[in-house]
PDBQT receptor file of N, H, CA, C and O in Angstrom, charges set to zero:
ATOM      1  N   MET A   1     -23.496 -19.577   0.437  1.00  0.00    +0.000 N 
ATOM      2  CA  MET A   1     -23.373 -18.312   0.605  1.00  0.00    +0.000 C 
ATOM      3  C   MET A   1     -22.377 -17.586   1.669  1.00  0.00    +0.000 C 
ATOM      4  O   MET A   1     -21.857 -16.479   1.522  1.00  0.00    +0.000 OA
ATOM      5  N   LEU A   2     -22.300 -18.061   2.263  1.00  0.00    +0.000 N 
ATOM      6  H   LEU A   2     -22.722 -18.960   2.383  1.00  0.00    +0.000 HD
ATOM      7  CA  LEU A   2     -21.010 -17.592   3.126  1.00  0.00    +0.000 C 
ATOM      8  C   LEU A   2     -19.749 -17.893   2.722  1.00  0.00    +0.000 C 
ATOM      9  O   LEU A   2     -18.714 -17.403   3.174  1.00  0.00    +0.000 OA
ATOM     10  N   GLY A   3     -19.879 -18.942   1.612  1.00  0.00    +0.000 N 
ATOM     11  H   GLY A   3     -20.719 -19.340   1.245  1.00  0.00    +0.000 HD
ATOM     12  CA  GLY A   3     -18.412 -19.004   0.921  1.00  0.00    +0.000 C 
ATOM     13  C   GLY A   3     -17.948 -17.979  -0.247  1.00  0.00    +0.000 C 
ATOM     14  O   GLY A   3     -16.833 -17.512  -0.478  1.00  0.00    +0.000 OA
ATOM     15  N   ILE A   4     -19.074 -17.810  -0.842  1.00  0.00    +0.000 N 
ATOM     16  H   ILE A   4     -19.980 -18.190  -0.654  1.00  0.00    +0.000 HD
ATOM     17  CA  ILE A   4     -19.413 -16.745  -1.651  1.00  0.00    +0.000 C 
ATOM     18  C   ILE A   4     -18.407 -15.331  -1.354  1.00  0.00    +0.000 C 
ATOM     19  O   ILE A   4     -17.381 -14.814  -1.795  1.00  0.00    +0.000 OA
ATOM     20  N   LEU A   5     -19.600 -15.069  -0.144  1.00  0.00    +0.000 N 
ATOM     21  H   LEU A   5     -20.434 -15.489   0.214  1.00  0.00    +0.000 HD
ATOM     22  CA  LEU A   5     -18.770 -13.778   0.997  1.00  0.00    +0.000 C 
ATOM     23  C   LEU A   5     -17.237 -13.935   1.099  1.00  0.00    +0.000 C 
ATOM     24  O   LEU A   5     -16.383 -13.108   0.781  1.00  0.00    +0.000 OA
ATOM     25  N   ALA A   6     -17.114 -14.841   1.475  1.00  0.00    +0.000 N 
ATOM     26  H   ALA A   6     -17.808 -15.513   1.733  1.00  0.00    +0.000 HD
ATOM     27  CA  ALA A   6     -15.703 -15.284   2.266  1.00  0.00    +0.000 C 
ATOM     28  C   ALA A   6     -14.678 -15.099   1.015  1.00  0.00    +0.000 C 
ATOM     29  O   ALA A   6     -13.493 -14.789   1.136  1.00  0.00    +0.000 OA
ATOM     30  N   THR A   7     -15.188 -15.287   0.097  1.00  0.00    +0.000 N 
ATOM     31  H   THR A   7     -16.151 -15.539  -0.002  1.00  0.00    +0.000 HD
ATOM     32  CA  THR A   7     -14.115 -15.501  -1.426  1.00  0.00    +0.000 C 
ATOM     33  C   THR A   7     -14.474 -14.063  -1.573  1.00  0.00    +0.000 C 
ATOM     34  O   THR A   7     -13.518 -13.612  -0.942  1.00  0.00    +0.000 OA
ATOM     35  N   ILE A   8     -15.083 -13.112  -1.905  1.00  0.00    +0.000 N 
ATOM     36  H   ILE A   8     -15.859 -13.479  -2.417  1.00  0.00    +0.000 HD
ATOM     37  CA  ILE A   8     -15.193 -11.689  -2.152  1.00  0.00    +0.000 C 
ATOM     38  C   ILE A   8     -14.413 -10.891  -1.258  1.00  0.00    +0.000 C 
ATOM     39  O   ILE A   8     -13.572 -10.040  -1.545  1.00  0.00    +0.000 OA
ATOM     40  N   PHE A   9     -14.785 -11.261  -0.185  1.00  0.00    +0.000 N 
ATOM     41  H   PHE A   9     -15.468 -11.953   0.048  1.00  0.00    +0.000 HD
ATOM     42  CA  PHE A   9     -13.848 -10.537   0.803  1.00  0.00    +0.000 C 
ATOM     43  C   PHE A   9     -12.036 -10.625   1.050  1.00  0.00    +0.000 C 
ATOM     44  O   PHE A   9     -11.189  -9.835   1.466  1.00  0.00    +0.000 OA
ATOM     45  N   THR A  10     -12.027 -12.186   0.488  1.00  0.00    +0.000 N 
ATOM     46  H   THR A  10     -12.716 -12.828   0.151  1.00  0.00    +0.000 HD
ATOM     47  CA  THR A  10     -10.744 -12.317   0.291  1.00  0.00    +0.000 C 
ATOM     48  C   THR A  10     -10.092 -11.732  -0.726  1.00  0.00    +0.000 C 
ATOM     49  O   THR A  10      -8.936 -11.380  -0.495  1.00  0.00    +0.000 OA
ATOM     50  N   VAL A  11     -10.607 -11.509  -1.954  1.00  0.00    +0.000 N 
ATOM     51  H   VAL A  11     -11.547 -11.794  -2.142  1.00  0.00    +0.000 HD
ATOM     52  CA  VAL A  11     -10.360 -10.832  -3.287  1.00  0.00    +0.000 C 
ATOM     53  C   VAL A  11     -10.010  -9.934  -2.830  1.00  0.00    +0.000 C 
ATOM     54  O   VAL A  11      -8.827  -9.595  -2.863  1.00  0.00    +0.000 OA
ATOM     55  N   PHE A  12     -11.188  -9.089  -2.104  1.00  0.00    +0.000 N 
ATOM     56  H   PHE A  12     -12.149  -9.365  -2.076  1.00  0.00    +0.000 HD
ATOM     57  CA  PHE A  12     -10.916  -7.385  -1.472  1.00  0.00    +0.000 C 
ATOM     58  C   PHE A  12      -9.707  -7.399  -0.953  1.00  0.00    +0.000 C 
ATOM     59  O   PHE A  12      -8.842  -6.862  -1.645  1.00  0.00    +0.000 OA
ATOM     60  N   VAL A  13      -9.357  -7.885   0.133  1.00  0.00    +0.000 N 
ATOM     61  H   VAL A  13     -10.059  -8.322   0.695  1.00  0.00    +0.000 HD
ATOM     62  CA  VAL A  13      -8.348  -7.665   0.934  1.00  0.00    +0.000 C 
ATOM     63  C   VAL A  13      -6.872  -7.968  -0.116  1.00  0.00    +0.000 C 
ATOM     64  O   VAL A  13      -5.873  -7.248  -0.115  1.00  0.00    +0.000 OA
ATOM     65  N   MET A  14      -7.060  -9.157  -0.929  1.00  0.00    +0.000 N 
ATOM     66  H   MET A  14      -7.871  -9.742  -0.930  1.00  0.00    +0.000 HD
ATOM     67  CA  MET A  14      -5.931  -9.427  -1.802  1.00  0.00    +0.000 C 
ATOM     68  C   MET A  14      -5.315  -8.068  -2.675  1.00  0.00    +0.000 C 
ATOM     69  O   MET A  14      -4.150  -7.684  -2.780  1.00  0.00    +0.000 OA
ATOM     70  N   LEU A  15      -6.679  -7.465  -3.296  1.00  0.00    +0.000 N 
ATOM     71  H   LEU A  15      -7.625  -7.777  -3.210  1.00  0.00    +0.000 HD
ATOM     72  CA  LEU A  15      -6.572  -6.393  -4.372  1.00  0.00    +0.000 C 
ATOM     73  C   LEU A  15      -5.721  -5.326  -3.353  1.00  0.00    +0.000 C 
ATOM     74  O   LEU A  15      -4.697  -4.806  -3.796  1.00  0.00    +0.000 OA
ATOM     75  N   GLU A  16      -6.030  -5.121  -2.431  1.00  0.00    +0.000 N 
ATOM     76  H   GLU A  16      -6.862  -5.543  -2.072  1.00  0.00    +0.000 HD
ATOM     77  CA  GLU A  16      -5.330  -3.913  -1.254  1.00  0.00    +0.000 C 
ATOM     78  C   GLU A  16      -4.258  -4.034  -1.033  1.00  0.00    +0.000 C 
ATOM     79  O   GLU A  16      -3.448  -3.108  -0.984  1.00  0.00    +0.000 OA
ATOM     80  N   HIS A  17      -3.988  -5.369  -0.826  1.00  0.00    +0.000 N 
ATOM     81  H   HIS A  17      -4.646  -6.122  -0.865  1.00  0.00    +0.000 HD
ATOM     82  CA  HIS A  17      -2.270  -5.670  -0.241  1.00  0.00    +0.000 C 
ATOM     83  C   HIS A  17      -1.379  -5.313  -1.804  1.00  0.00    +0.000 C 
ATOM     84  O   HIS A  17      -0.351  -4.647  -1.926  1.00  0.00    +0.000 OA
ATOM     85  N   LEU A  18      -2.165  -5.997  -2.860  1.00  0.00    +0.000 N 
ATOM     86  H   LEU A  18      -3.000  -6.539  -2.761  1.00  0.00    +0.000 HD
ATOM     87  CA  LEU A  18      -1.596  -5.615  -4.299  1.00  0.00    +0.000 C 
ATOM     88  C   LEU A  18      -1.362  -3.811  -4.461  1.00  0.00    +0.000 C 
ATOM     89  O   LEU A  18      -0.334  -3.260  -4.854  1.00  0.00    +0.000 OA
ATOM     90  N   TYR A  19      -2.448  -3.249  -4.094  1.00  0.00    +0.000 N 
ATOM     91  H   TYR A  19      -3.283  -3.697  -3.774  1.00  0.00    +0.000 HD
ATOM     92  CA  TYR A  19      -2.619  -2.159  -4.391  1.00  0.00    +0.000 C 
ATOM     93  C   TYR A  19      -1.348  -1.039  -3.568  1.00  0.00    +0.000 C 
ATOM     94  O   TYR A  19      -0.801  -0.061  -4.077  1.00  0.00    +0.000 OA
ATOM     95  N   ILE A  20      -1.166  -1.574  -2.236  1.00  0.00    +0.000 N 
ATOM     96  H   ILE A  20      -1.610  -2.368  -1.822  1.00  0.00    +0.000 HD
ATOM     97  CA  ILE A  20      -0.111  -1.012  -1.365  1.00  0.00    +0.000 C 
ATOM     98  C   ILE A  20       1.154  -1.702  -1.968  1.00  0.00    +0.000 C 
ATOM     99  O   ILE A  20       2.045  -1.020  -2.473  1.00  0.00    +0.000 OA
ATOM    100  N   LEU A  21       1.231  -3.241  -1.901  1.00  0.00    +0.000 N 
ATOM    101  H   LEU A  21       0.507  -3.796  -1.490  1.00  0.00    +0.000 HD
ATOM    102  CA  LEU A  21       2.674  -3.257  -2.513  1.00  0.00    +0.000 C 
ATOM    103  C   LEU A  21       3.116  -2.519  -3.954  1.00  0.00    +0.000 C 
ATOM    104  O   LEU A  21       4.262  -2.335  -4.363  1.00  0.00    +0.000 OA
ATOM    105  N   TYR A  22       1.747  -2.123  -4.648  1.00  0.00    +0.000 N 
ATOM    106  H   TYR A  22       0.816  -2.272  -4.316  1.00  0.00    +0.000 HD
ATOM    107  CA  TYR A  22       2.409  -1.283  -6.127  1.00  0.00    +0.000 C 
ATOM    108  C   TYR A  22       2.918   0.268  -5.913  1.00  0.00    +0.000 C 
ATOM    109  O   TYR A  22       3.766   0.909  -6.533  1.00  0.00    +0.000 OA
ATOM    110  N   MET A  23       2.101   0.617  -4.829  1.00  0.00    +0.000 N 
ATOM    111  H   MET A  23       1.413   0.095  -4.326  1.00  0.00    +0.000 HD
ATOM    112  CA  MET A  23       2.473   1.694  -4.153  1.00  0.00    +0.000 C 
ATOM    113  C   MET A  23       3.779   2.055  -3.268  1.00  0.00    +0.000 C 
ATOM    114  O   MET A  23       4.165   3.221  -3.175  1.00  0.00    +0.000 OA
ATOM    115  N   GLU A  24       4.406   1.028  -2.653  1.00  0.00    +0.000 N 
ATOM    116  H   GLU A  24       4.093   0.081  -2.729  1.00  0.00    +0.000 HD
ATOM    117  CA  GLU A  24       5.607   0.957  -1.778  1.00  0.00    +0.000 C 
ATOM    118  C   GLU A  24       6.652   1.173  -2.869  1.00  0.00    +0.000 C 
ATOM    119  O   GLU A  24       7.439   2.113  -2.986  1.00  0.00    +0.000 OA
ATOM    120  N   MET A  25       6.424  -0.343  -3.959  1.00  0.00    +0.000 N 
ATOM    121  H   MET A  25       5.785  -1.106  -3.865  1.00  0.00    +0.000 HD
ATOM    122  CA  MET A  25       7.765  -0.521  -4.753  1.00  0.00    +0.000 C 
ATOM    123  C   MET A  25       7.767   0.193  -6.153  1.00  0.00    +0.000 C 
ATOM    124  O   MET A  25       8.901   0.261  -6.627  1.00  0.00    +0.000 OA
ATOM    125  N   PHE A  26       7.093   0.567  -6.684  1.00  0.00    +0.000 N 
ATOM    126  H   PHE A  26       6.172   0.511  -6.300  1.00  0.00    +0.000 HD
ATOM    127  CA  PHE A  26       6.941   1.130  -7.879  1.00  0.00    +0.000 C 
ATOM    128  C   PHE A  26       6.669   2.639  -8.415  1.00  0.00    +0.000 C 
ATOM    129  O   PHE A  26       7.092   3.211  -9.419  1.00  0.00    +0.000 OA
ATOM    130  N   ALA A  27       5.671   3.139  -7.210  1.00  0.00    +0.000 N 
ATOM    131  H   ALA A  27       5.327   2.674  -6.394  1.00  0.00    +0.000 HD
ATOM    132  CA  ALA A  27       5.159   3.910  -7.546  1.00  0.00    +0.000 C 
ATOM    133  C   ALA A  27       5.809   5.653  -6.298  1.00  0.00    +0.000 C 
ATOM    134  O   ALA A  27       5.452   6.822  -6.150  1.00  0.00    +0.000 OA
ATOM    135  N   TRP A  28       6.950   4.659  -5.693  1.00  0.00    +0.000 N 
ATOM    136  H   TRP A  28       7.239   3.710  -5.812  1.00  0.00    +0.000 HD
ATOM    137  CA  TRP A  28       7.192   5.377  -4.448  1.00  0.00    +0.000 C 
ATOM    138  C   TRP A  28       7.513   7.057  -4.785  1.00  0.00    +0.000 C 
ATOM    139  O   TRP A  28       7.199   8.042  -4.119  1.00  0.00    +0.000 OA
ATOM    140  N   GLU A  29       8.117   6.984  -5.831  1.00  0.00    +0.000 N 
ATOM    141  H   GLU A  29       8.372   6.183  -6.373  1.00  0.00    +0.000 HD
ATOM    142  CA  GLU A  29       8.484   8.908  -6.015  1.00  0.00    +0.000 C 
ATOM    143  C   GLU A  29       7.438   9.423  -6.674  1.00  0.00    +0.000 C 
ATOM    144  O   GLU A  29       7.501  10.627  -6.923  1.00  0.00    +0.000 OA
ATOM    145  N   THR A  30       6.468   8.811  -7.032  1.00  0.00    +0.000 N 
ATOM    146  H   THR A  30       6.417   7.833  -6.829  1.00  0.00    +0.000 HD
ATOM    147  CA  THR A  30       5.354   9.694  -8.157  1.00  0.00    +0.000 C 
ATOM    148  C   THR A  30       4.280   9.560  -7.190  1.00  0.00    +0.000 C 
ATOM    149  O   THR A  30       4.282  10.540  -6.445  1.00  0.00    +0.000 OA
ATOM    150  N   ARG A  31       3.244   8.621  -6.874  1.00  0.00    +0.000 N 
ATOM    151  H   ARG A  31       3.242   7.825  -7.479  1.00  0.00    +0.000 HD
ATOM    152  CA  ARG A  31       2.436   9.074  -6.156  1.00  0.00    +0.000 C 
ATOM    153  C   ARG A  31       2.049   8.083  -4.523  1.00  0.00    +0.000 C 
ATOM    154  O   ARG A  31       0.994   8.120  -3.890  1.00  0.00    +0.000 OA
ATOM    155  N   GLY A  32       3.446   7.177  -4.167  1.00  0.00    +0.000 N 
ATOM    156  H   GLY A  32       4.303   7.146  -4.681  1.00  0.00    +0.000 HD
ATOM    157  CA  GLY A  32       3.296   6.764  -3.118  1.00  0.00    +0.000 C 
ATOM    158  C   GLY A  32       3.962   7.692  -2.049  1.00  0.00    +0.000 C 
ATOM    159  O   GLY A  32       3.991   7.253  -0.900  1.00  0.00    +0.000 OA
ATOM    160  N   LYS A  33       4.473   8.861  -2.283  1.00  0.00    +0.000 N 
ATOM    161  H   LYS A  33       4.450   9.218  -3.217  1.00  0.00    +0.000 HD
ATOM    162  CA  LYS A  33       4.708   9.746  -1.533  1.00  0.00    +0.000 C 
ATOM    163  C   LYS A  33       3.351  10.752  -1.002  1.00  0.00    +0.000 C 
ATOM    164  O   LYS A  33       3.194  11.212   0.129  1.00  0.00    +0.000 OA
ATOM    165  N   ALA A  34       2.845  10.848  -1.677  1.00  0.00    +0.000 N 
ATOM    166  H   ALA A  34       2.972  10.474  -2.596  1.00  0.00    +0.000 HD
ATOM    167  CA  ALA A  34       1.723  11.743  -1.460  1.00  0.00    +0.000 C 
ATOM    168  C   ALA A  34       0.392  11.005  -0.591  1.00  0.00    +0.000 C 
ATOM    169  O   ALA A  34      -0.382  11.598   0.160  1.00  0.00    +0.000 OA
ATOM    170  N   PHE A  35       0.385   9.672  -0.907  1.00  0.00    +0.000 N 
ATOM    171  H   PHE A  35       1.014   9.191  -1.518  1.00  0.00    +0.000 HD
ATOM    172  CA  PHE A  35      -0.176   8.803  -0.087  1.00  0.00    +0.000 C 
ATOM    173  C   PHE A  35       0.294   8.332   1.137  1.00  0.00    +0.000 C 
ATOM    174  O   PHE A  35      -0.417   8.243   2.137  1.00  0.00    +0.000 OA
ATOM    175  N   PHE A  36       1.444   8.036   1.088  1.00  0.00    +0.000 N 
ATOM    176  H   PHE A  36       2.022   8.108   0.276  1.00  0.00    +0.000 HD
ATOM    177  CA  PHE A  36       1.594   7.896   2.372  1.00  0.00    +0.000 C 
ATOM    178  C   PHE A  36       2.006   8.663   3.613  1.00  0.00    +0.000 C 
ATOM    179  O   PHE A  36       2.092   8.297   4.785  1.00  0.00    +0.000 OA
ATOM    180  N   ALA A  37       2.273  10.019   2.931  1.00  0.00    +0.000 N 
ATOM    181  H   ALA A  37       2.203  10.316   1.979  1.00  0.00    +0.000 HD
ATOM    182  CA  ALA A  37       3.009  11.045   3.576  1.00  0.00    +0.000 C 
ATOM    183  C   ALA A  37       1.929  11.350   4.859  1.00  0.00    +0.000 C 
ATOM    184  O   ALA A  37       2.218  11.666   6.013  1.00  0.00    +0.000 OA
ATOM    185  N   GLN A  38       0.169  11.080   4.068  1.00  0.00    +0.000 N 
ATOM    186  H   GLN A  38      -0.066  10.823   3.131  1.00  0.00    +0.000 HD
ATOM    187  CA  GLN A  38      -0.742  11.612   5.159  1.00  0.00    +0.000 C 
ATOM    188  C   GLN A  38      -1.058  10.695   6.513  1.00  0.00    +0.000 C 
ATOM    189  O   GLN A  38      -1.698  11.014   7.515  1.00  0.00    +0.000 OA
ATOM    190  N   ALA A  39      -0.427   9.519   6.210  1.00  0.00    +0.000 N 
ATOM    191  H   ALA A  39       0.093   9.260   5.395  1.00  0.00    +0.000 HD
ATOM    192  CA  ALA A  39      -0.156   8.210   7.233  1.00  0.00    +0.000 C 
ATOM    193  C   ALA A  39       0.435   8.454   8.363  1.00  0.00    +0.000 C 
ATOM    194  O   ALA A  39       0.016   8.347   9.516  1.00  0.00    +0.000 OA
ATOM    195  N   MET A  40       1.920   8.950   7.752  1.00  0.00    +0.000 N 
ATOM    196  H   MET A  40       2.260   9.036   6.816  1.00  0.00    +0.000 HD
ATOM    197  CA  MET A  40       3.224   8.730   8.343  1.00  0.00    +0.000 C 
ATOM    198  C   MET A  40       4.281   9.453   7.881  1.00  0.00    +0.000 C 
ATOM    199  O   MET A  40       5.173   9.077   7.121  1.00  0.00    +0.000 OA
ATOM    200  N   PRO A  41       4.089  10.719   8.489  1.00  0.00    +0.000 N 
ATOM    201  CA  PRO A  41       4.812  11.898   7.994  1.00  0.00    +0.000 C 
ATOM    202  C   PRO A  41       6.273  11.908   8.719  1.00  0.00    +0.000 C 
ATOM    203  O   PRO A  41       7.263  12.464   8.246  1.00  0.00    +0.000 OA
ATOM    204  N   ALA A  42       6.227  11.132  10.055  1.00  0.00    +0.000 N 
ATOM    205  H   ALA A  42       5.422  10.680  10.440  1.00  0.00    +0.000 HD
ATOM    206  CA  ALA A  42       7.527  11.204  10.544  1.00  0.00    +0.000 C 
ATOM    207  C   ALA A  42       8.606  10.111   9.605  1.00  0.00    +0.000 C 
ATOM    208  O   ALA A  42       9.826  10.245   9.700  1.00  0.00    +0.000 OA
ATOM    209  N   ILE A  43       8.010   9.084   8.749  1.00  0.00    +0.000 N 
ATOM    210  H   ILE A  43       7.018   8.975   8.673  1.00  0.00    +0.000 HD
ATOM    211  CA  ILE A  43       8.543   7.716   8.782  1.00  0.00    +0.000 C 
ATOM    212  C   ILE A  43       9.329   8.213   7.277  1.00  0.00    +0.000 C 
ATOM    213  O   ILE A  43      10.345   7.708   6.800  1.00  0.00    +0.000 OA
ATOM    214  N   ILE A  44       8.662   9.152   6.811  1.00  0.00    +0.000 N 
ATOM    215  H   ILE A  44       7.836   9.563   7.198  1.00  0.00    +0.000 HD
ATOM    216  CA  ILE A  44       9.195   9.584   5.158  1.00  0.00    +0.000 C 
ATOM    217  C   ILE A  44      10.647   9.616   4.898  1.00  0.00    +0.000 C 
ATOM    218  O   ILE A  44      11.222   9.038   3.975  1.00  0.00    +0.000 OA
ATOM    219  N   ALA A  45      11.315  10.551   6.056  1.00  0.00    +0.000 N 
ATOM    220  H   ALA A  45      10.848  11.021   6.805  1.00  0.00    +0.000 HD
ATOM    221  CA  ALA A  45      12.642  10.428   5.880  1.00  0.00    +0.000 C 
ATOM    222  C   ALA A  45      13.522   9.265   6.258  1.00  0.00    +0.000 C 
ATOM    223  O   ALA A  45      14.657   9.087   5.817  1.00  0.00    +0.000 OA
ATOM    224  N   ILE A  46      12.967   8.582   7.016  1.00  0.00    +0.000 N 
ATOM    225  H   ILE A  46      12.045   8.726   7.374  1.00  0.00    +0.000 HD
ATOM    226  CA  ILE A  46      13.703   7.218   7.631  1.00  0.00    +0.000 C 
ATOM    227  C   ILE A  46      13.506   6.546   6.119  1.00  0.00    +0.000 C 
ATOM    228  O   ILE A  46      14.576   6.254   5.585  1.00  0.00    +0.000 OA
ATOM    229  N   CYS A  47      12.504   6.302   5.473  1.00  0.00    +0.000 N 
ATOM    230  H   CYS A  47      11.635   6.539   5.907  1.00  0.00    +0.000 HD
ATOM    231  CA  CYS A  47      12.366   5.633   4.159  1.00  0.00    +0.000 C 
ATOM    232  C   CYS A  47      13.283   5.961   3.161  1.00  0.00    +0.000 C 
ATOM    233  O   CYS A  47      13.855   5.111   2.479  1.00  0.00    +0.000 OA
ATOM    234  N   LEU A  48      13.472   7.374   3.031  1.00  0.00    +0.000 N 
ATOM    235  H   LEU A  48      13.007   8.065   3.584  1.00  0.00    +0.000 HD
ATOM    236  CA  LEU A  48      14.159   7.539   1.716  1.00  0.00    +0.000 C 
ATOM    237  C   LEU A  48      15.613   7.449   1.974  1.00  0.00    +0.000 C 
ATOM    238  O   LEU A  48      16.441   7.391   1.066  1.00  0.00    +0.000 OA
ATOM    239  N   SER A  49      15.977   7.435   3.556  1.00  0.00    +0.000 N 
ATOM    240  H   SER A  49      15.304   7.482   4.294  1.00  0.00    +0.000 HD
ATOM    241  CA  SER A  49      17.627   6.973   3.385  1.00  0.00    +0.000 C 
ATOM    242  C   SER A  49      17.868   5.863   3.546  1.00  0.00    +0.000 C 
ATOM    243  O   SER A  49      19.042   5.552   3.749  1.00  0.00    +0.000 OA
ATOM    244  N   LEU A  50      16.756   4.777   3.512  1.00  0.00    +0.000 N 
ATOM    245  H   LEU A  50      15.803   5.030   3.348  1.00  0.00    +0.000 HD
ATOM    246  CA  LEU A  50      16.762   3.414   3.188  1.00  0.00    +0.000 C 
ATOM    247  C   LEU A  50      16.541   3.161   1.784  1.00  0.00    +0.000 C 
ATOM    248  O   LEU A  50      17.164   2.242   1.254  1.00  0.00    +0.000 OA
ATOM    249  N   VAL A  51      15.623   3.954   1.026  1.00  0.00    +0.000 N 
ATOM    250  H   VAL A  51      15.116   4.701   1.457  1.00  0.00    +0.000 HD
ATOM    251  CA  VAL A  51      15.571   3.471  -0.350  1.00  0.00    +0.000 C 
ATOM    252  C   VAL A  51      16.907   3.798  -1.087  1.00  0.00    +0.000 C 
ATOM    253  O   VAL A  51      17.312   3.083  -2.003  1.00  0.00    +0.000 OA
ATOM    254  N   ALA A  52      17.614   4.965  -0.631  1.00  0.00    +0.000 N 
ATOM    255  H   ALA A  52      17.285   5.546   0.114  1.00  0.00    +0.000 HD
ATOM    256  CA  ALA A  52      18.752   5.518  -1.277  1.00  0.00    +0.000 C 
ATOM    257  C   ALA A  52      19.909   4.812  -1.565  1.00  0.00    +0.000 C 
ATOM    258  O   ALA A  52      20.849   5.372  -2.130  1.00  0.00    +0.000 OA
TER     259      ALA A  52
């Protein structure tokens, strides 16, 4: 039972990390800015200069 629970939690964390990876790499110009702007408003300007 504990092994199944650990596997489910591991898969959940993996999917969460893949979603964040997708937002940062592929959807930055569309949905990524809106998603990360709420969490880090001061970082957006720095990130845009690094991306360009």
